[in-house]
C-alpha positions as a printed Julia matrix, in Angstrom:
715×3 Matrix{Float64}:
 27.58  35.25  -28.97
 26.51  31.63  -29.22
 30.07  30.37  -28.99
 31.24  29.24  -25.58
 34.73  28.68  -24.27
 34.27  24.93  -24.51
 33.01  25.08  -28.09
 35.55  27.52  -29.49
 38.76  26.38  -27.88
 40.6   23.41  -29.34
 43.42  24.37  -26.95
 41.34  23.74  -23.84
 43.37  21.8   -21.31
 46.72  23.04  -22.61
 46.58  26.77  -22.03
 49.11  28.61  -24.15
 51.1   31.62  -23.11
 50.76  34.79  -25.14
 54.01  34.21  -27.06
 53.01  30.66  -28.03
 49.78  31.65  -29.76
 49.93  31.42  -33.54
 46.91  33.54  -34.56
 46.46  36.95  -32.96
 44.43  40.11  -33.6
 45.58  43.59  -32.69
 42.39  45.6   -32.14
 43.19  49.25  -32.8
 41.11  51.61  -30.64
 42.74  54.98  -31.2
 39.45  56.68  -30.36
 38.67  60.42  -29.99
 36.0   61.94  -27.74
 34.24  64.47  -29.98
 30.93  62.6   -30.45
 28.64  60.84  -27.98
 28.15  58.13  -30.59
 31.79  57.07  -30.22
 32.11  53.83  -28.18
 28.38  53.97  -27.38
 27.76  50.28  -28.2
 31.04  48.77  -27.02
 30.61  45.12  -26.04
 33.77  43.23  -25.13
 31.9   39.93  -25.01
 30.61  40.33  -28.56
 34.04  41.37  -29.89
 36.03  38.63  -28.17
 33.39  36.04  -28.97
 33.5   36.93  -32.65
 37.28  36.66  -32.73
 37.32  33.44  -30.72
 34.79  31.84  -33.03
 37.1   32.74  -35.94
 40.01  30.99  -34.23
 41.87  33.94  -32.72
 43.63  32.89  -29.5
 45.27  36.15  -28.45
 44.42  39.83  -28.71
 46.07  43.16  -28.17
 43.52  45.44  -26.47
 43.92  49.08  -25.57
 45.05  50.59  -22.3
 46.21  53.92  -23.8
 45.97  55.33  -27.32
 47.58  58.02  -29.48
 45.1   60.69  -28.38
 46.26  60.2   -24.79
 43.03  58.43  -23.78
 43.04  55.53  -21.34
 40.56  52.62  -21.51
 40.67  51.54  -17.9
 40.18  53.16  -14.5
 43.42  55.04  -14.11
 44.73  57.27  -11.35
 47.36  58.84  -13.61
 46.07  59.22  -17.16
 43.01  60.64  -18.86
 40.16  58.18  -19.3
 38.21  58.44  -22.55
 35.05  60.32  -21.57
 32.91  58.25  -23.98
 33.38  55.23  -21.68
 31.51  56.75  -18.79
 32.05  54.68  -15.64
 32.98  51.52  -17.51
 36.39  49.84  -17.58
 36.94  48.45  -21.07
 40.27  46.8   -20.29
 38.75  44.81  -17.46
 35.77  43.88  -19.61
 38.16  42.62  -22.3
 40.06  40.54  -19.75
 36.87  39.01  -18.37
 35.68  38.16  -21.89
 39.11  36.74  -22.69
 38.83  34.43  -19.69
 35.4   33.26  -20.84
 36.57  32.51  -24.38
 40.12  31.38  -23.58
 41.78  34.27  -25.43
 45.08  35.65  -24.14
 45.13  39.43  -23.67
 47.97  41.94  -24.04
 47.57  45.57  -23.01
 48.46  48.21  -25.6
 50.17  51.5   -24.75
 51.24  54.13  -27.28
 54.55  55.45  -26.0
 55.47  58.35  -28.27
 52.27  59.72  -29.85
 50.07  61.51  -27.33
 47.96  64.47  -28.43
 46.61  65.24  -24.96
 50.05  65.22  -23.32
 51.35  67.63  -25.96
 48.39  69.92  -25.37
 48.68  69.92  -21.59
 52.49  69.88  -21.46
 53.94  71.77  -24.44
 57.43  71.27  -22.98
 57.03  67.49  -23.48
 56.77  67.76  -27.25
 59.28  66.2   -29.64
 60.82  69.11  -31.52
 62.73  69.72  -34.71
 65.9   71.84  -35.01
 63.77  74.98  -35.28
 62.16  74.2   -31.95
 58.78  73.52  -33.55
 56.83  70.41  -32.49
 56.96  67.3   -34.69
 53.79  65.68  -35.96
 53.46  62.47  -37.92
 51.36  62.54  -41.07
 50.04  59.0   -41.39
 47.44  59.52  -44.13
 47.41  60.7   -47.73
 45.56  63.95  -46.99
 48.61  65.54  -45.34
 46.86  66.32  -42.05
 49.16  65.94  -39.02
 47.06  63.77  -36.7
 49.5   62.42  -34.15
 51.63  64.7   -32.01
 54.89  63.26  -30.71
 56.29  63.51  -27.21
 59.98  63.43  -26.34
 61.52  60.3   -24.81
 63.37  62.48  -22.28
 60.32  64.4   -21.09
 57.76  63.9   -18.33
 55.93  61.42  -20.55
 58.34  58.75  -19.28
 57.11  59.26  -15.7
 53.46  59.19  -16.78
 53.91  56.09  -18.92
 55.86  54.25  -16.22
 53.06  54.89  -13.73
 50.36  53.77  -16.16
 52.14  50.59  -17.28
 52.92  49.7   -13.67
 49.3   50.45  -12.74
 47.98  47.96  -15.29
 50.58  45.35  -14.4
 49.59  45.59  -10.74
 45.82  45.63  -11.13
 44.96  43.77  -14.34
 45.92  40.12  -15.04
 47.16  40.71  -18.58
 49.19  38.07  -20.43
 51.4   40.63  -22.14
 52.13  44.24  -23.0
 52.35  45.73  -26.49
 54.29  48.96  -26.04
 54.17  50.84  -29.32
 55.86  53.67  -31.21
 59.24  54.3   -29.56
 60.61  55.91  -32.71
 61.96  59.38  -33.21
 60.32  61.43  -35.95
 60.25  59.39  -39.18
 61.07  62.13  -41.64
 63.12  64.83  -39.96
 65.66  65.57  -37.25
 64.63  65.32  -33.6
 64.64  65.98  -30.76
 65.55  69.56  -29.88
 63.33  70.23  -26.89
 64.79  71.99  -23.85
 65.29  68.67  -22.04
 67.32  67.18  -24.88
 69.39  70.31  -25.3
 70.19  70.3   -21.58
 70.94  66.57  -21.36
 73.18  66.61  -24.42
 75.15  69.56  -23.1
 75.55  67.86  -19.71
 76.78  64.67  -21.39
 79.08  66.18  -24.0
 79.63  69.85  -23.18
 78.3   70.68  -26.65
 75.19  72.11  -28.26
 73.0   69.79  -30.28
 73.92  69.89  -33.99
 70.97  71.26  -35.95
 72.07  69.9   -39.32
 73.89  66.65  -40.14
 77.59  67.37  -39.81
 78.87  63.77  -39.97
 81.64  64.47  -37.5
 82.31  63.33  -33.91
 79.63  65.66  -32.58
 77.13  64.1   -34.95
 78.23  60.64  -33.81
 77.59  61.71  -30.22
 74.19  63.06  -31.28
 73.14  59.77  -32.9
 74.31  57.82  -29.84
 72.39  60.24  -27.61
 69.22  59.52  -29.6
 69.78  55.75  -29.59
 70.37  55.84  -25.84
 67.25  57.97  -25.26
 65.06  55.44  -27.06
 66.78  52.51  -25.35
 66.4   54.07  -21.91
 62.67  54.71  -22.47
 62.16  51.13  -23.69
 64.0   49.68  -20.71
 62.08  51.83  -18.26
 58.66  50.73  -19.54
 59.74  47.11  -19.81
 60.86  47.21  -16.17
 57.56  48.82  -15.15
 55.6   46.01  -16.78
 57.7   43.28  -15.18
 57.69  44.86  -11.73
 54.24  43.44  -11.0
 53.8   41.06  -13.95
 57.16  39.28  -14.27
 55.72  36.51  -16.44
 53.97  38.79  -18.92
 55.47  39.02  -22.4
 56.61  42.55  -23.21
 56.68  43.48  -26.87
 58.45  46.75  -27.69
 57.55  47.83  -31.19
 60.49  48.09  -33.51
 61.59  50.36  -36.33
 65.14  49.09  -36.87
 64.2   46.9   -39.83
 65.02  47.37  -43.52
 63.32  50.45  -44.84
 64.08  52.53  -41.75
 67.27  54.44  -41.04
 68.91  56.4   -38.22
 66.08  58.94  -38.17
 63.84  56.53  -36.23
 66.43  56.32  -33.44
 66.74  52.54  -33.48
 69.56  50.16  -34.37
 68.88  46.75  -35.94
 70.1   44.55  -33.06
 70.49  46.8   -30.04
 66.85  47.84  -29.83
 65.37  44.59  -31.13
 66.85  42.57  -28.27
 65.02  44.64  -25.65
 61.74  42.94  -26.58
 60.56  39.51  -25.45
 59.36  38.93  -29.01
 61.08  39.72  -32.25
 58.57  41.87  -34.1
 58.21  43.42  -37.53
 55.37  45.26  -39.28
 54.86  44.18  -42.89
 52.56  46.69  -44.56
 52.65  45.48  -48.16
 51.02  48.6   -49.73
 53.87  50.63  -48.23
 56.78  48.18  -48.17
 56.03  45.7   -50.96
 55.0   42.08  -51.29
 58.48  40.74  -50.5
 58.51  42.42  -47.1
 56.65  39.79  -45.0
 59.29  37.18  -45.83
 62.18  39.64  -45.68
 61.1   41.18  -42.38
 60.62  37.76  -40.81
 64.04  36.51  -41.93
 65.62  39.76  -40.76
 64.16  39.73  -37.23
 64.52  35.97  -36.86
 68.21  36.22  -37.77
 68.84  38.59  -34.84
 67.79  35.99  -32.24
 66.71  32.68  -33.83
 65.79  31.13  -30.48
 63.29  33.87  -29.59
 59.59  33.97  -30.49
 58.82  36.17  -33.48
 55.6   38.07  -34.16
 54.8   39.49  -37.59
 52.13  42.16  -37.94
 49.98  43.05  -40.95
 46.78  45.03  -41.5
 43.6   43.2   -42.43
 42.7   46.22  -44.59
 43.92  46.8   -48.13
 45.37  50.29  -47.67
 46.09  50.16  -43.94
 43.1   52.02  -42.37
 40.37  52.05  -45.01
 37.88  49.6   -43.42
 38.16  47.2   -46.35
 39.12  43.53  -46.15
 42.03  41.99  -48.0
 41.33  39.08  -50.33
 41.72  35.68  -48.73
 44.65  34.77  -50.97
 46.48  37.96  -49.98
 46.02  37.37  -46.25
 47.23  33.78  -46.57
 50.34  34.92  -48.48
 51.24  37.53  -45.9
 50.7   35.32  -42.85
 52.03  31.97  -44.05
 55.16  33.55  -45.5
 56.05  34.4   -41.89
 54.43  31.54  -40.02
 56.44  28.99  -41.99
 59.46  30.13  -39.94
 57.54  29.6   -36.72
 56.45  33.23  -36.32
 53.11  34.18  -34.84
 50.83  36.09  -37.18
 48.95  39.17  -36.07
 46.3   40.99  -38.06
 45.47  44.58  -37.12
 41.8   45.5   -37.13
 40.08  48.7   -36.07
 36.86  49.28  -34.18
 33.95  51.13  -35.74
 32.76  54.42  -34.27
 30.31  52.48  -32.1
 33.11  50.57  -30.39
 32.12  47.31  -32.06
 33.92  45.58  -34.91
 32.84  44.65  -38.4
 32.17  40.89  -38.12
 32.48  40.25  -41.87
 36.31  39.96  -42.06
 36.29  37.18  -39.49
 34.27  34.93  -41.75
 37.29  35.16  -44.03
 39.92  34.99  -41.33
 38.32  31.93  -39.72
 39.51  29.95  -42.74
 43.04  31.32  -42.42
 43.28  30.8   -38.66
 41.94  27.24  -38.91
 44.4   26.45  -41.69
 47.27  27.97  -39.7
 46.5   25.89  -36.61
 46.26  22.71  -38.7
 49.62  23.46  -40.33
 51.39  24.48  -37.13
 53.3   21.16  -36.75
 55.1   22.01  -40.0
 56.04  25.57  -39.02
 59.48  26.43  -37.69
 62.78  24.6   -37.72
 66.38  25.25  -38.67
 67.02  27.03  -41.94
 69.26  25.56  -44.58
 72.41  27.69  -44.31
 73.44  28.96  -47.73
 73.57  32.75  -48.25
 73.89  35.48  -45.64
 73.28  39.15  -46.47
 75.42  41.41  -44.3
 73.52  44.31  -42.75
 75.87  47.06  -41.61
 74.34  49.64  -39.3
 77.54  51.68  -39.63
 77.06  51.81  -43.4
 73.38  52.63  -42.96
 74.11  55.54  -40.65
 77.39  57.07  -41.83
 77.54  56.1   -45.52
 73.85  55.99  -46.41
 73.32  59.05  -44.21
 70.15  60.74  -45.52
 70.01  58.79  -48.78
 68.51  55.34  -48.34
 69.32  54.35  -51.92
 73.03  54.1   -51.04
 72.71  51.22  -48.59
 69.1   50.09  -48.05
 68.5   49.66  -51.78
 71.49  47.3   -52.29
 70.33  45.22  -49.31
 66.83  44.91  -50.75
 68.16  44.16  -54.24
 70.41  41.4   -52.89
 67.52  39.89  -50.95
 65.13  40.08  -53.9
 67.62  38.33  -56.2
 68.29  35.59  -53.64
 64.61  34.89  -53.07
 63.75  34.82  -56.76
 66.69  32.49  -57.35
 65.33  30.34  -54.49
 68.45  30.52  -52.36
 68.02  30.09  -48.63
 68.95  33.46  -47.16
 69.5   34.86  -43.67
 70.87  38.18  -42.41
 74.08  38.84  -40.49
 74.54  42.08  -38.57
 77.64  44.13  -37.86
 76.47  44.51  -34.25
 76.87  40.78  -33.6
 79.1   39.35  -36.33
 81.54  36.64  -35.28
 83.81  34.05  -36.8
 81.32  31.34  -35.78
 78.35  33.06  -37.42
 80.21  33.64  -40.68
 81.42  30.05  -40.82
 77.83  28.8   -41.05
 77.39  30.23  -44.55
 79.14  29.17  -47.78
 78.31  32.59  -49.3
 78.22  36.03  -47.67
 77.02  39.09  -49.59
 78.39  42.55  -48.83
 75.81  44.75  -50.6
 77.71  48.01  -51.03
 78.88  47.67  -47.43
 80.99  50.8   -47.45
 82.12  50.86  -43.81
 83.97  47.93  -42.29
 86.19  48.31  -39.23
 89.43  46.46  -38.46
 87.67  43.62  -36.66
 85.22  43.05  -39.48
 87.93  43.12  -42.14
 89.95  40.55  -40.2
 86.86  38.34  -39.85
 86.06  38.52  -43.56
 89.67  37.84  -44.52
 89.68  34.74  -42.3
 86.29  33.7   -43.67
 87.52  33.71  -47.27
 90.92  32.26  -46.4
 89.16  29.29  -44.78
 86.98  28.56  -47.82
 84.12  31.05  -47.85
 82.9   32.97  -50.88
 82.47  36.74  -50.52
 80.35  38.76  -52.96
 81.03  42.49  -52.71
 80.01  45.49  -54.75
 80.86  49.12  -55.49
 82.01  51.0   -52.35
 82.43  47.99  -50.06
 85.19  48.69  -47.47
 86.05  52.01  -49.15
 84.86  54.39  -46.41
 86.01  55.2   -42.89
 83.93  55.16  -39.72
 82.64  58.69  -40.35
 81.52  57.93  -43.9
 84.43  59.63  -45.63
 86.17  57.95  -48.61
 89.48  56.18  -48.13
 92.38  55.97  -50.56
 91.99  52.21  -50.95
 89.72  49.32  -50.1
 90.21  47.99  -46.6
 89.64  44.56  -48.15
 92.13  45.22  -50.98
 94.13  42.08  -50.21
 91.0   39.92  -50.14
 89.67  41.52  -53.35
 93.08  41.27  -55.04
 92.81  44.84  -56.33
 93.21  48.48  -55.36
 90.99  51.5   -55.72
 91.98  53.82  -58.56
 89.25  56.47  -58.49
 85.67  57.25  -59.45
 84.43  56.38  -62.9
 82.05  59.3   -63.24
 78.98  58.42  -65.29
 75.23  58.69  -64.92
 74.67  55.16  -66.19
 76.86  52.37  -67.47
 76.36  49.08  -69.33
 77.73  45.62  -68.57
 78.19  42.9   -71.18
 80.25  39.93  -72.39
 80.93  38.3   -69.01
 82.44  34.92  -69.94
 82.03  31.43  -68.52
 79.91  30.5   -65.54
 79.63  34.08  -64.25
 77.88  35.15  -67.45
 75.76  32.04  -67.96
 72.25  32.82  -69.13
 73.06  36.35  -70.32
 73.71  36.84  -74.03
 77.23  38.2   -74.47
 75.92  40.85  -76.88
 73.34  42.17  -74.4
 74.06  45.61  -72.92
 72.85  45.4   -69.29
 71.93  48.87  -68.04
 73.1   49.93  -64.58
 72.23  53.21  -62.88
 74.96  55.37  -61.38
 78.73  55.48  -61.25
 81.34  52.73  -61.22
 84.72  52.42  -59.52
 88.06  52.32  -61.31
 90.31  49.65  -59.86
 93.85  48.32  -60.34
 94.06  44.52  -60.19
 96.68  43.02  -57.91
 96.1   39.3   -58.29
 92.4   39.38  -59.2
 91.26  38.27  -62.65
 89.09  40.8   -64.48
 86.24  39.49  -66.63
 83.7   41.01  -69.01
 83.21  44.55  -70.2
 81.81  47.64  -68.52
 80.89  50.37  -70.99
 80.37  54.04  -70.41
 77.22  55.7   -71.66
 77.59  58.35  -74.36
 79.22  61.17  -72.4
 77.81  62.34  -69.11
 74.39  63.94  -69.26
 74.81  67.7   -69.55
 71.36  69.11  -69.12
 69.8   71.33  -70.27
 71.99  72.11  -73.28
 73.51  68.73  -74.11
 71.6   65.5   -73.75
 70.87  62.59  -76.01
 67.2   61.97  -76.7
 65.7   61.48  -73.21
 67.31  60.73  -69.85
 69.53  57.66  -70.42
 72.37  58.0   -72.89
 73.18  54.98  -75.1
 76.07  52.54  -74.48
 79.45  53.89  -75.51
 83.1   52.82  -75.21
 84.49  50.04  -73.04
 85.89  51.41  -69.8
 86.97  48.48  -67.62
 86.33  44.9   -66.61
 82.87  44.1   -65.28
 83.78  41.74  -62.43
 86.94  40.71  -60.59
 87.56  37.28  -59.11
 90.31  36.68  -56.57
 91.31  33.35  -55.09
 92.31  33.95  -51.5
 93.37  31.01  -49.4
 90.81  28.25  -49.79
 88.03  30.62  -50.84
 87.39  33.43  -53.27
 86.13  36.99  -53.4
 84.05  38.43  -56.23
 84.02  42.2   -56.55
 81.71  44.17  -58.85
 82.89  47.76  -59.48
 79.3   48.75  -60.27
 76.36  48.53  -57.88
 75.01  45.14  -58.9
 72.95  44.73  -55.72
 71.27  48.12  -55.93
 70.58  47.55  -59.63
 68.04  44.83  -58.91
 66.0   47.14  -56.68
 66.25  50.19  -58.96
 63.78  51.73  -61.38
 65.69  49.94  -64.15
 65.84  46.47  -62.6
 66.48  43.78  -65.21
 66.36  39.98  -65.33
 70.07  40.05  -66.17
 70.87  41.61  -62.78
 69.22  38.67  -61.03
 70.89  36.13  -63.31
 74.33  37.6   -62.73
 73.78  37.53  -58.99
 72.62  33.92  -59.27
 75.81  33.04  -61.09
 77.94  34.76  -58.48
 76.34  32.74  -55.65
 76.78  29.52  -57.62
 80.47  30.33  -58.05
 80.95  29.1   -54.49
 80.32  25.59  -55.75
 78.05  24.84  -52.79
 75.15  22.44  -53.23
 72.39  22.7   -50.59
 70.67  19.57  -49.31
 67.5   20.55  -51.16
 67.5   22.78  -54.23
 64.24  24.46  -55.18
 63.36  25.15  -58.8
 60.21  27.25  -59.15
 58.85  30.39  -60.84
 60.15  33.78  -59.77
 56.95  34.61  -57.9
 57.34  31.64  -55.55
 59.1   32.19  -52.23
 60.66  29.03  -50.8
 61.73  28.18  -47.26
 63.6   24.94  -46.58
 63.57  23.97  -42.9
 64.84  20.98  -40.96
 62.75  19.81  -38.03
 62.71  16.63  -35.94
 64.64  14.47  -38.37
 62.73  15.52  -41.47
 62.85  18.33  -43.99
 59.9   20.64  -44.66
 59.75  22.8   -47.77
 57.31  25.72  -47.81
 56.34  27.19  -51.18
 54.46  30.52  -51.2
 53.2   31.57  -54.63
 52.24  35.19  -55.29
 49.79  35.81  -58.13
 49.56  39.58  -58.41
 46.79  41.46  -60.19
 47.58  43.91  -62.99
 48.27  47.45  -61.87
 46.92  50.48  -63.71
 47.92  54.04  -62.88
 46.14  57.35  -63.21
 48.35  60.4   -63.74
 47.1   63.6   -62.13
 50.59  64.74  -63.1
 53.59  62.78  -64.34
 55.37  62.83  -61.0
 52.39  61.84  -58.83
 50.69  58.74  -60.2
 47.74  57.19  -58.38
 49.09  53.66  -58.09
 46.81  50.97  -56.62
 48.46  48.26  -54.59
 49.48  44.98  -56.18
 47.13  42.52  -54.51
 46.36  38.84  -54.98
 42.83  37.5   -55.38
 43.39  34.13  -57.04
 45.87  31.41  -56.04
 48.65  30.7   -58.53
 49.09  27.47  -60.47
 52.7   26.53  -61.18
 55.24  23.74  -61.61
 58.14  23.29  -59.2
 60.9   20.76  -58.61
 62.86  19.8   -55.53
 66.29  18.38  -56.3
 67.36  16.21  -53.37
 71.03  15.84  -52.47
 70.39  13.78  -49.35
 68.97  10.27  -48.94
 65.2   10.36  -48.44
 62.53   7.72  -48.17
 59.54   9.67  -49.4
 57.88  12.99  -50.05
 54.28  14.1   -49.68
 52.34  17.28  -50.23
 50.1   18.83  -47.6
 47.42  19.78  -50.14
 45.55  16.92  -51.76
 45.18  18.91  -54.98
 48.94  19.14  -55.48
 50.24  16.63  -58.02
 53.5   15.09  -56.83
 55.76  12.62  -58.61
 59.22  11.33  -57.86
 61.87  10.83  -60.54
 64.99   9.46  -58.9
 66.29  12.2   -56.6
 63.91  14.84  -57.96
 60.41  15.57  -56.66
 58.22  17.27  -59.26
 55.14  19.25  -58.31
 52.12  20.9   -59.84
 50.96  23.33  -57.16
 47.58  25.03  -57.23
 47.51  27.1   -54.08
 49.1   30.09  -52.35
 50.86  27.95  -49.75
 52.11  24.41  -50.14
 54.12  22.27  -47.74
 56.23  19.35  -48.92
 57.26  16.97  -46.15
 60.48  15.08  -46.88
 61.15  11.98  -44.79
 64.85  11.19  -44.55
 66.49   7.79  -44.37
């Protein structure tokens, strides 16, 4: 490469640590050995030089992959035979030194085909004793074989991580895939059966029983993952105490107990908060949601957000520039580092074309870095209950994960500043920071939590709760009454059994923007309640009888609106604050197949019922994500506009559509307004093309790009 360290490094003279780098590339090298052509042209200098020229300042490079192959001279593992006598890890480190690129060593912790072949007793097993394999592609072929956290793999991995820490001057470690099997029960190998019996005196439950034995089983799995994480982290720090250790994380929204990770407990083991944001799989809202989620766990810690440079994960295509900018800047605005995953070609080289595109993004990111990060404007907190996830949601994600996502989606589209609060670390002080707290079908609340929420409302907070909130015990069994009955000002009176219901005629401010004659469809049941101080408002209608297939049904699947059954929302003044309770699943509704604008509007009205006015209110189209941050005596408003392409589906059969991803190729053009409720001396836009005018305390904008930054100087 023609680029030298001096030419490519604007950071020369102020060497950054791995965690401080904004633009990173994770170079996937999960590489088999079945062809002599594989890795035959590997050139670390060419790869690192290409990335450095594009503006990349840190890389994750491979020490051990999912096949069980090592990429350095190891005494313990199996070195990829296609390398010959070479040491790729050392070559990467030497190239990184030449081009001033920080290097982290990658180890795959739980997928290891070779280990499973050589040590069948190490395999992660299902209840039937058969090995678990992860299917990571659409063709259904099980490519990656999983090892058990409690097997000999822990000894092997500890030796290999320690070996690299002792002999290679890496800046960090990326230790990947600590999860249990994604889609089924695990692990039931002989080691796990023995260890569980030694710890509890019981046999491992082979089906979910949702009793004390099952609770012990889940804790056993959580502890197994935690112990493995801690062991490898300690191995890395034994000889490299200053190296950043990233432990990959599957405790985020979209994952449940099956992965063996809790939201806070396992996240805090890593030196960096990390989240993977694969938009084809998890949706376009996920980069912002994942960043807010992980950042909320430990706001003072560095955060790293990971996304593929390819359109459908591993297809060797390159995402449009607008799409990459949306995914990265939606996280970087909070101060997170952005990492793009790339993959080597069969030759061991990389495709240089994407980096022509990424050079623009990396350069833009580094220029904008002074405006990234800061303190969020505290407004709405979404409560994430791991207890409800595990013991109420159980095997059905729609019961808890869907309400969380629906609440988040409504908040973002209404341009409310939103953070997450977690049951693992909730406190009086954390609650007091937020004027509004949402309990999205938070079925399980213990005595401590109920006391905290009662105090929160009594002292002036506004609580928004839905459906089964506080109605289940610690094992996920229904109670006779809400544990927050006094706060809600009502009592539980039974299940209103329907397949769908309809909400209408909500009066006053809670129904603003929704025509009183409009029947708002809601999937699922509702809850009968008996008011005890709460005021009931609006109408909830049954649908025409319950669907009785196959003999009795009306037209297609959803029956039409029928008779009025109960009030649609209950408002209770409690101390200085108030609680709003919706007996139907308002939060899940806005993430359902039948999501409606009215769901979002009703949620907007509920948040506004708190009467809180943020320092800066954002008014923008629904497809614009806003982040309002305070930094160094000024306010910075980030606007991220998503301009999705049309989506067309092919139907091989009605239940299996071929659905292309919703991508963005062209930047959006839109109007926005910032309503200022603090004294300010001026406002300016980062982009010259943005048209900005000030009318009193309102800043009006015409934005023409994916990402815009408005800098507000205060008096």
